[in-house]
C-alpha positions in Angstrom: 30.4 -45.6 -30.3 30.8 -48.7 -28.2 33.7 -49.5 -25.8 34.6 -53.2 -26.5 37.6 -53.4 -24.2 39.5 -51.1 -21.8 42.8 -52.2 -20.3 44.5 -49.3 -18.6 47.2 -49.0 -15.9 46.8 -45.5 -14.6 46.5 -43.5 -17.8 48.5 -45.8 -20.0 47.0 -48.7 -22.1 44.5 -49.8 -24.7 40.9 -49.0 -25.4 39.1 -51.0 -28.1 36.2 -49.2 -29.8 33.5 -49.8 -32.4 32.8 -46.7 -34.5 29.1 -46.9 -35.3 28.3 -43.5 -36.8 29.8 -40.6 -38.7 29.9 -38.7 -35.5 32.1 -41.4 -34.0 34.6 -40.9 -36.8 34.7 -37.2 -36.0 35.2 -37.9 -32.3 38.1 -40.3 -33.1 39.9 -37.4 -35.0 40.3 -35.7 -31.6 40.9 -38.9 -29.6 43.8 -40.3 -31.7 47.1 -38.4 -31.3 50.5 -38.7 -33.2 52.6 -41.5 -31.7 49.6 -43.5 -30.6 49.4 -47.1 -31.9 46.2 -48.0 -33.6 45.2 -51.6 -34.6 42.5 -52.4 -37.1 41.6 -54.7 -40.0 42.8 -53.4 -43.3 43.6 -54.6 -46.8 47.1 -54.9 -48.1 48.9 -56.8 -50.9 50.5 -60.0 -49.5 54.2 -60.4 -49.3 55.6 -61.0 -52.8 53.6 -58.1 -54.2 56.8 -56.6 -55.4 57.7 -59.6 -57.6 57.7 -58.8 -61.3 55.5 -61.7 -62.2 52.1 -60.3 -63.0 51.8 -58.1 -59.9 48.4 -56.9 -61.1 47.1 -60.4 -60.3 48.0 -60.1 -56.7 44.8 -59.4 -54.8 44.8 -57.5 -51.5 44.1 -59.6 -48.4 42.5 -58.6 -45.1 45.0 -58.4 -42.3 45.2 -56.8 -38.8 47.9 -54.2 -38.6 49.1 -51.9 -35.9 50.4 -48.5 -37.0 52.2 -45.8 -35.1 50.1 -42.7 -36.0 51.6 -39.8 -37.8 48.4 -38.0 -38.8 44.7 -38.3 -39.2 42.2 -36.9 -41.7 38.4 -36.8 -41.2 36.5 -36.9 -44.5 32.8 -36.3 -43.5 31.5 -36.4 -47.0 33.2 -39.7 -47.7 32.2 -41.1 -44.3 35.7 -42.0 -43.5 38.6 -41.3 -41.1 42.1 -41.9 -42.6 44.9 -42.7 -40.2 48.4 -42.5 -41.6 51.5 -44.0 -40.0 54.2 -46.6 -40.0 53.4 -50.3 -39.5 54.7 -51.6 -36.1 52.7 -54.8 -35.9 51.8 -57.3 -38.6 53.1 -57.8 -42.1 55.5 -55.3 -43.8 56.7 -53.7 -40.5 58.4 -50.4 -41.1 56.4 -49.6 -44.2 53.9 -46.7 -44.3 50.2 -47.5 -44.4 46.8 -45.8 -44.1 43.9 -47.3 -42.1 40.5 -46.3 -43.5 38.1 -46.3 -40.6 34.4 -46.2 -41.6 31.1 -46.7 -39.9 31.0 -50.2 -38.4 34.7 -50.5 -38.1 36.4 -51.7 -34.8 39.8 -50.5 -33.8 42.1 -50.5 -30.7 44.0 -47.4 -29.6 47.1 -47.7 -27.4 48.4 -44.6 -25.7 51.2 -43.9 -23.2 49.0 -41.2 -21.7 45.2 -40.9 -22.1 44.0 -37.4 -21.5 40.9 -36.4 -19.4 39.1 -34.8 -22.4 39.7 -37.9 -24.5 38.2 -40.3 -22.0 35.3 -37.9 -21.5 34.8 -37.7 -25.2 34.6 -41.5 -25.5 32.0 -41.7 -22.6 30.0 -38.9 -24.2 30.0 -40.5 -27.7 29.0 -43.9 -26.1 26.1 -42.2 -24.3 25.1 -40.1 -27.3 24.8 -43.3 -29.4 21.8 -44.3 -27.3 19.9 -41.2 -28.0 17.7 -40.4 -31.0 19.1 -38.5 -34.0 17.4 -35.3 -35.1 16.5 -33.8 -38.4 15.8 -30.1 -38.4 13.8 -28.3 -41.1 13.5 -24.6 -41.5 10.5 -23.5 -43.6 9.2 -20.2 -44.7 7.0 -19.3 -47.7 8.9 -20.5 -50.8 12.2 -21.6 -49.1 13.2 -24.5 -46.9 16.5 -25.9 -45.4 17.0 -29.4 -44.1 19.8 -30.0 -41.7 21.1 -33.1 -39.8 22.0 -32.5 -36.2 25.5 -34.1 -35.7 27.6 -34.0 -32.5 29.9 -31.5 -34.3 27.3 -29.2 -35.7 24.2 -29.0 -37.9 25.2 -30.3 -41.3 23.2 -28.7 -44.1 21.5 -31.4 -46.2 19.6 -29.5 -48.8 18.0 -26.2 -49.7 14.6 -26.3 -51.4 13.1 -23.3 -53.2 9.6 -23.1 -54.5 9.3 -22.6 -58.3 8.8 -19.0 -59.3 5.3 -17.8 -60.2 2.1 -17.0 -58.3 1.8 -18.6 -54.8 -0.9 -20.9 -56.0 -1.9 -24.0 -54.0 -0.6 -26.2 -56.8 2.9 -24.8 -56.6 2.8 -24.8 -52.8 1.9 -28.5 -52.8 4.8 -29.2 -55.2 7.1 -27.3 -52.8 5.7 -29.2 -49.8 6.0 -32.6 -51.6 9.7 -32.0 -52.3 10.4 -31.3 -48.7 8.3 -34.3 -47.6 10.0 -36.6 -50.1 13.5 -35.5 -49.1 12.6 -36.1 -45.4 11.4 -39.6 -46.2 14.7 -40.3 -48.1 17.0 -39.0 -45.3 15.0 -40.3 -42.4 16.5 -43.1 -40.3 14.6 -45.2 -37.7 14.2 -43.6 -34.4 15.0 -40.0 -35.6 13.0 -37.0 -34.5 12.0 -34.2 -36.8 11.9 -30.5 -35.7 10.1 -28.1 -38.0 10.9 -24.4 -37.5 10.5 -21.0 -39.1 8.5 -17.8 -39.0 4.8 -17.6 -39.4 2.4 -20.5 -40.2 4.1 -22.1 -43.2 5.7 -24.8 -41.0 2.2 -25.6 -39.5 0.7 -25.8 -43.0 3.5 -28.1 -44.0 2.9 -30.4 -41.0 -0.7 -30.8 -42.1 0.5 -31.8 -45.6 3.2 -34.1 -44.1 0.6 -35.9 -42.0 -1.3 -36.8 -45.1 1.7 -37.7 -47.2 3.8 -39.6 -44.6 1.7 -40.0 -41.5 4.2 -42.3 -39.7 7.1 -39.8 -40.2 4.9 -36.9 -39.3 4.1 -38.4 -36.0 7.9 -37.9 -35.2 7.7 -34.2 -36.0 7.3 -31.2 -33.6 7.2 -27.5 -34.5 9.2 -24.6 -33.0 9.0 -20.9 -33.8 12.1 -19.2 -35.2 12.5 -15.8 -36.8 14.5 -17.2 -39.7 15.6 -20.4 -41.5 19.0 -21.7 -42.4 21.9 -22.0 -39.9 20.8 -18.9 -38.0 17.4 -20.4 -37.6 18.9 -23.8 -36.5 21.0 -21.9 -33.9 17.9 -20.2 -32.6 16.1 -23.5 -32.1 19.1 -24.9 -30.3 19.1 -22.0 -27.8 15.4 -22.6 -27.1 16.1 -26.1 -25.9 13.8 -28.1 -28.3 16.7 -30.3 -29.4 17.8 -30.8 -25.8 14.4 -32.2 -25.0 14.9 -34.8 -27.6 18.6 -35.5 -27.3 18.8 -34.9 -23.5 21.3 -32.1 -23.3 22.9 -32.1 -26.7 26.5 -31.1 -27.1 25.6 -28.4 -29.6 23.1 -26.6 -27.4 25.6 -26.6 -24.6 28.4 -25.1 -26.8 25.9 -22.5 -28.3 24.8 -21.4 -24.8 28.3 -21.1 -23.4 29.5 -19.1 -26.4 26.5 -16.8 -26.1 27.3 -16.2 -22.5 30.9 -15.4 -23.3 30.0 -13.0 -26.1 27.5 -11.1 -23.9 30.4 -10.5 -21.4 32.7 -9.3 -24.1 30.0 -6.9 -25.4 29.8 -5.2 -22.0 33.5 -5.5 -21.3 32.6 -7.7 -18.4 33.7 -11.1 -17.0 35.5 -12.4 -20.0 39.0 -13.1 -21.2 40.3 -14.4 -24.5 43.6 -15.3 -26.2 46.2 -17.5 -24.6 48.0 -14.8 -22.6 44.9 -13.1 -21.2 43.3 -16.4 -20.3 46.5 -17.8 -18.7 46.6 -14.6 -16.5 43.0 -15.2 -15.4 43.8 -18.8 -14.6 46.8 -17.7 -12.5 44.4 -15.7 -10.4 41.8 -18.5 -10.1 39.3 -16.3 -11.9 38.2 -18.8 -14.6 34.7 -20.2 -14.1 34.4 -21.8 -17.6 37.3 -22.3 -20.0 36.3 -22.5 -23.7 38.7 -24.3 -26.0 38.5 -24.7 -29.8 39.0 -28.4 -30.7 41.3 -27.6 -33.6 43.5 -25.4 -31.4 43.9 -28.3 -29.0 44.5 -30.8 -31.8 47.1 -28.6 -33.5 49.1 -28.3 -30.3 49.0 -32.1 -29.7 50.1 -32.8 -33.3 53.4 -30.9 -32.6 53.9 -32.6 -29.2 55.5 -36.0 -28.6 52.5 -37.5 -26.9 54.0 -37.1 -23.4 54.6 -33.3 -23.1 51.7 -31.3 -21.7 50.9 -28.6 -24.2 50.1 -25.0 -23.2 46.3 -25.5 -23.8 46.3 -28.8 -21.9 48.1 -27.0 -19.0 45.4 -24.3 -19.0 42.7 -27.1 -18.9 44.4 -28.8 -16.0 44.9 -25.6 -14.0 41.3 -24.5 -14.6 39.9 -27.9 -13.4 42.1 -27.7 -10.3 40.6 -24.4 -9.4 37.1 -25.9 -9.8 36.5 -24.4 -13.3 34.6 -26.1 -16.1 36.4 -27.0 -19.4 34.2 -27.0 -22.6 35.7 -28.0 -25.9 33.9 -26.5 -28.9 33.6 -27.9 -32.4 35.1 -25.6 -35.0 32.8 -27.4 -37.5 30.0 -25.4 -35.9 29.4 -21.6 -35.8 30.1 -21.1 -32.0 33.4 -22.9 -32.3 34.3 -20.9 -35.4 33.6 -17.7 -33.4 35.9 -19.0 -30.6 38.7 -19.7 -33.1 38.5 -16.0 -34.1 39.2 -15.1 -30.5 42.5 -17.1 -30.6 41.0 -20.5 -29.9 40.8 -20.2 -26.2 38.6 -18.0 -24.0 37.1 -17.9 -20.6 34.0 -16.8 -18.7 35.3 -15.4 -15.4 34.0 -15.5 -11.8 34.7 -11.8 -11.5 36.0 -9.0 -13.8 39.7 -8.7 -14.0 41.4 -5.3 -13.3 43.0 -3.4 -16.1 
């Protein structure tokens, strides 16, 4: 993500952005609120499209419209963010329209009140855009999983299974070739590749990979894990291999904080969860780290008018005033989904609260 222009008076004003990647579209889902005004280029039938004279011949033209946002939809498999609202600037004012924001699209967002987490998210996305992307491959004998490390989670790309039969070298080479070919297809310039899994299969694959695609193999490192799939990917994230490449990845941070919280819950220790319990801990200044599920925050904001401070936002502000950290977790990823099951808000405490 690139910031093209920023014109703010206090917390009110316009920020113009360029959405470079799929992750940027995901970030925008949590940056844009109902009642914001968003400007972008779009296609729309010119005035007169309602005339009865061969309307099918009227081609859409590219225009710049501003819409007052009613809702947003992130379609990660279509690489698109859809922003629905009413046109307030440009042709056909008062009509409903949908802006389709894709990779490479520029847009301007005008808010009456920019929130701390939204400004931090923009800064984080801008910085993350300068770092290499990561492909993670979990390999064990006969099975492999390829995942793409996104800001919002590890997105499964494919599962590869070796053909049934004896574990002969010929079949193993076919298995390795399919993994290597898929990596070559999905690879983008500058990406790093992390090979993980139990035993020595990943090391054997790396030897094959160096012969098949020596340039790509030079981007690969190996890491031990007890399993493959999402569980294996999480294991590697906790070990810090991804952090070394991405320089403190969002995913590793979320995983580690959620692990710390779950450990405290398991021993009935310094943890609180659910809005009521967490608010009580905040009132006592006991919150060291506040964990918030992104969808919980988004749902509250969607029902607000853009000016009112929602209950979760109030918790975030109070936690920060008492020198606590606020971490927003992606519910697209396993740690965030676990947080959602605890009511969407939880806290790691400075000390254990009394019963």
